[in-house]
N, C-alpha and C positions, 0 to 999 in steps of 0.2 A: 850504097844506099839500093841502086839497081839491083844487085845481087840479091838482095833479100826480097824485094818486091815482086821479082819474076817467079820465083818458086812459091811465093804466098798467093800471087794471082792464078797460077796453074792448079794449086791445092783448091782454091776456092771454086775455080772454074770445074774442076772435076767433081767436086763435091755437088755443085749445082747440078751438073748432069746426070750423077747417080740418083739424086733426089727426083729430078725429072722422069728418069726412066723408071724409078719405083712406082711414081704416081700414073705413069702412062701404061703400064702393064696391069693386066687383069690378075686378080688375087683369087686362088683356090681356095674355096671354103670346105673345112673338112668336118664331118660329123652331122651334116645337115639332113634333114628328112623332107618328105613331101608333106603338103597339107593333108592329102587325103590319108597318109599313113597317121598322121596327129590325129584326125578326126576318128580314125578306126579305133586307136588307143583310147581315146577320151570314151569312146561308146563302151569299150571292154572294161574301162576302168569302173564303170557304174554298176558292174556286177558285185555281187557279194564276195568274190574271191580278192583278198589281199593282194596276192602276187599280181593281179590285174593292173594295180596301180603303179607298179614298178617303172613300167615304160613310161607312163606320163609324167612320173616324177622326174625320170631322166630327160626326158624331152624338154620339158618345162625348164628344168635347171640350165640344159644347154641354150635354150632359146634367152633367158635372163643373162645368162654369161655373155651370150653373143652381144645383146644389147648394151650390157655393162662395158663390153671390149669396145664397141663402137664409140660409146661415150668417151671412154678413157683416151682412145686414139685421136678422137677430134677435138678433145678438150671442151667440149660443150656438154654440159649436164642436162640433156633433156630429159633424163628420168627422174630429177628431183620432183618430188610432190606426186609421182605417180607410183600406186602400189601395185604389187606384183599381181594381184587377184584380177586388177583391171586389165593389166597386160594381157594376161592369159584370155580373160572373156574377149578382148579385141581380137586375138589371135584365132579363138574359136570362129567368131564372125568372118574374119578374113578368110579363113580356111574353106569355111561353108561357102563363101562367094567366089572362090578360086582355089578349088581342090587340086589343081595341077601346079600350082605354084610350090617352090620350095621355102622352108622356114627361113633361110638367109635373105631372099627376097622379102618376106614378109616383115622381118626385122628391119630390113633398109626402109622400107616403106613407112613402117611404124616410127621408126627414128624421124624421118622426113616429117611425117605427120606431127609428131610431139614438138619438133622444132618450130614448124608454124605455128601451132596453137600456142606456145609459148614465147613467140617472137623471138627465136633464138637464129640469128643469122648463119646460114650453112659454111 
């Protein structure tokens, strides 16, 4: 019996240590943009040229995907009941207030705000 328990305990301990190291390490976010770039893209998108809207659509999709990924990874459905246009309006306001922030920081702040608003425990 002890021959079975020792390898099992070692396996479980190594899994716990691996999980802890993954949580403790920082994650590099790929594809994010700055708020100042988002605001600039939004300004150009208001022009008559259709091609000027493409960067906004790409960044909007990235941001919504980032939030969806955060919700899925956390198992917390903080996006439920929040429409995409409201999220983009929030992002516009956030970026006007803090143009040096990156969109991943904005996404983290919005996720935290929505969880507080909807009384979802982090």
